[in-house]
C-alpha positions as CSV (number, residue, x, y, z in Angstrom):
1,M,-8.2,20.3,-6.4
2,I,-8.8,16.7,-5.3
3,Y,-10.5,14.2,-7.6
4,T,-12.0,10.8,-6.9
5,N,-13.0,7.8,-8.8
6,S,-13.9,4.2,-8.1
7,Y,-12.8,0.6,-9.0
8,E,-14.5,-2.7,-8.4
9,S,-11.9,-5.2,-7.4
10,P,-12.4,-8.9,-6.7
11,L,-11.8,-8.0,-3.0
12,G,-14.3,-5.2,-2.8
13,S,-15.0,-1.7,-4.0
14,M,-12.1,0.8,-4.0
15,L,-11.9,4.5,-3.8
16,L,-9.3,6.3,-5.8
17,A,-8.1,9.9,-5.1
18,G,-5.7,12.2,-6.8
19,D,-4.6,15.8,-7.2
20,D,-3.6,17.7,-10.3
21,E,-0.5,15.5,-10.7
22,A,-1.2,11.9,-9.8
23,L,-2.8,9.3,-7.6
24,T,-2.7,10.2,-3.9
25,G,-5.0,7.6,-2.4
26,L,-6.3,4.1,-3.0
27,W,-8.5,2.4,-0.4
28,F,-10.9,-0.4,0.0
29,T,-14.2,1.3,0.8
30,E,-15.6,-1.3,3.2
31,G,-13.8,-2.8,6.2
32,S,-10.8,-0.5,5.9
33,R,-9.5,1.5,8.8
34,Y,-8.5,4.6,6.9
35,S,-10.7,4.6,3.8
36,G,-10.7,8.1,2.3
37,F,-8.6,9.4,5.2
38,G,-7.7,13.1,4.6
39,L,-10.2,13.6,1.8
40,N,-12.2,16.8,2.1
41,K,-15.9,17.0,1.1
42,D,-15.0,19.1,-1.9
43,A,-13.4,16.2,-3.8
44,V,-14.8,16.0,-7.3
45,P,-15.6,12.7,-9.1
46,R,-13.6,12.8,-12.4
47,E,-11.9,10.7,-15.0
48,T,-8.1,11.4,-15.3
49,D,-5.3,9.7,-17.2
50,Y,-3.7,8.6,-13.9
51,F,-7.0,7.0,-12.8
52,D,-7.0,5.1,-16.1
53,Q,-3.4,4.0,-15.5
54,T,-4.3,2.9,-12.0
55,K,-7.3,0.9,-13.2
56,Q,-5.2,-0.8,-15.9
57,W,-2.5,-1.6,-13.3
58,L,-5.2,-3.1,-11.0
59,D,-6.8,-5.1,-13.8
60,I,-3.4,-6.7,-14.5
61,Y,-2.6,-7.1,-10.8
62,F,-5.8,-8.9,-10.0
63,T,-5.0,-11.6,-12.6
64,G,-2.1,-12.6,-10.4
65,R,0.6,-10.9,-12.6
66,D,3.1,-8.2,-11.8
67,P,1.9,-5.2,-13.9
68,G,5.5,-4.2,-14.6
69,F,4.9,-0.5,-14.3
70,F,3.6,2.0,-11.8
71,P,0.8,4.4,-12.4
72,R,1.7,8.0,-11.6
73,I,1.6,8.4,-7.8
74,H,2.1,11.3,-5.5
75,L,3.1,10.4,-2.0
76,V,1.6,12.9,0.3
77,G,2.8,13.0,3.9
78,S,5.8,13.6,6.1
79,D,9.3,13.0,4.8
80,F,9.5,9.9,7.0
81,R,6.2,8.4,5.7
82,N,7.2,9.2,2.1
83,R,10.6,7.5,2.6
84,V,8.9,4.4,4.0
85,G,6.5,4.5,1.0
86,K,9.3,4.6,-1.5
87,I,11.0,1.7,0.2
88,M,7.8,-0.3,0.0
89,C,7.6,0.4,-3.7
90,G,10.9,-1.5,-4.1
91,I,9.6,-4.7,-2.5
92,P,9.3,-7.2,-5.3
93,F,6.0,-8.8,-6.4
94,G,5.4,-11.9,-4.3
95,K,8.1,-11.1,-1.7
96,T,7.9,-9.8,1.8
97,V,10.1,-7.8,4.2
98,T,9.7,-7.0,7.9
99,Y,9.1,-3.7,9.6
100,G,12.5,-4.1,11.1
101,W,14.2,-4.5,7.7
102,I,12.7,-1.2,6.6
103,A,13.8,0.4,9.8
104,G,17.3,-0.9,9.2
105,Q,17.3,0.6,5.7
106,I,16.3,4.1,7.0
107,A,18.8,3.9,9.9
108,K,21.6,3.1,7.5
109,E,20.6,6.0,5.2
110,R,20.5,8.4,8.1
111,G,23.7,7.2,9.7
112,L,21.9,6.0,12.8
113,E,22.6,2.9,14.8
114,R,19.0,1.9,14.8
115,M,15.5,3.1,13.9
116,S,12.2,2.1,15.6
117,A,10.3,-0.6,13.8
118,Q,7.2,0.7,15.5
119,A,7.7,4.1,13.9
120,V,7.9,2.3,10.5
121,G,4.8,0.3,11.5
122,G,2.9,3.6,12.0
123,A,4.0,4.8,8.6
124,V,3.1,1.5,6.9
125,G,-0.2,1.4,8.7
126,H,-1.2,4.9,7.3
127,N,-0.1,4.2,3.8
128,P,-2.8,6.0,1.7
129,I,-2.1,4.1,-1.6
130,C,-2.8,0.4,-0.8
131,I,-1.6,-2.4,-3.1
132,I,0.4,-0.2,-5.5
133,V,2.5,1.0,-2.5
134,P,2.6,-2.6,-1.3
135,C,2.1,-2.3,2.5
136,H,0.6,-5.8,2.4
137,R,4.1,-7.1,1.7
138,V,5.4,-6.0,5.1
139,I,5.1,-8.6,7.9
140,G,6.1,-8.9,11.5
141,A,9.6,-10.0,12.6
142,N,8.2,-13.4,13.7
143,G,6.6,-14.0,10.3
144,S,3.2,-12.9,11.4
145,L,0.6,-11.1,9.3
146,T,0.4,-8.0,11.4
147,G,-2.3,-5.4,10.9
148,Y,-3.4,-4.3,7.5
149,G,-5.7,-1.2,7.0
150,G,-7.8,-3.2,4.5
151,G,-8.2,-6.2,6.9
152,I,-6.0,-9.2,7.5
153,M,-8.1,-11.4,5.2
154,R,-7.4,-9.0,2.3
155,K,-3.6,-8.9,3.2
156,K,-3.6,-12.7,3.1
157,A,-5.6,-12.7,-0.2
158,L,-3.2,-10.2,-1.8
159,L,-0.1,-12.3,-0.8
160,E,-1.8,-15.5,-2.1
161,L,-2.7,-13.7,-5.4
162,E,1.0,-12.8,-5.8
163,G,2.0,-16.5,-5.3
164,F,3.6,-16.0,-1.9
165,D,3.9,-19.2,0.0
166,L,1.7,-18.6,3.1
167,S,3.2,-21.6,4.8
168,L,6.1,-19.3,5.5
169,I,3.8,-17.0,7.5
170,N,2.8,-17.3,11.1
171,L,-1.0,-17.3,10.9
172,T,-1.6,-18.1,14.5
173,V,-0.2,-14.9,16.0
């Protein structure tokens, strides 16, 4: 069974989704490329403990502080997408990494000479749990704020909220 709930953030309404175990989706409902992607029409609105944890996490996050914990999440997708998601979960609050850096981590783990940063970009772009799995902390090799499923302005706002120095970002690309 898939459950849903909602959250009103300073950056817009959000849709939460989960299964019997944990949070499986978190999207901005307006202006997002993949909002609710993969949800079937049988999803049931419901309160759950992991939705409560998620809302608590978001309440703390939107004050500009690192919540210091993760709500229960359940990454759903291919092994590759889930590995990229786990790597993103390790990006510290207020810091960024590049798609190429993530590709290098996976290449090293798999004993490969290299891994496609574009393949990583596809996985990052389809991240179903925004903010908590911090895809907004992944930037282009040239320091650009490349695409974000919730919109570039939200990506910029999230990085600013975390205290990231946007003068380090190439905003003209």
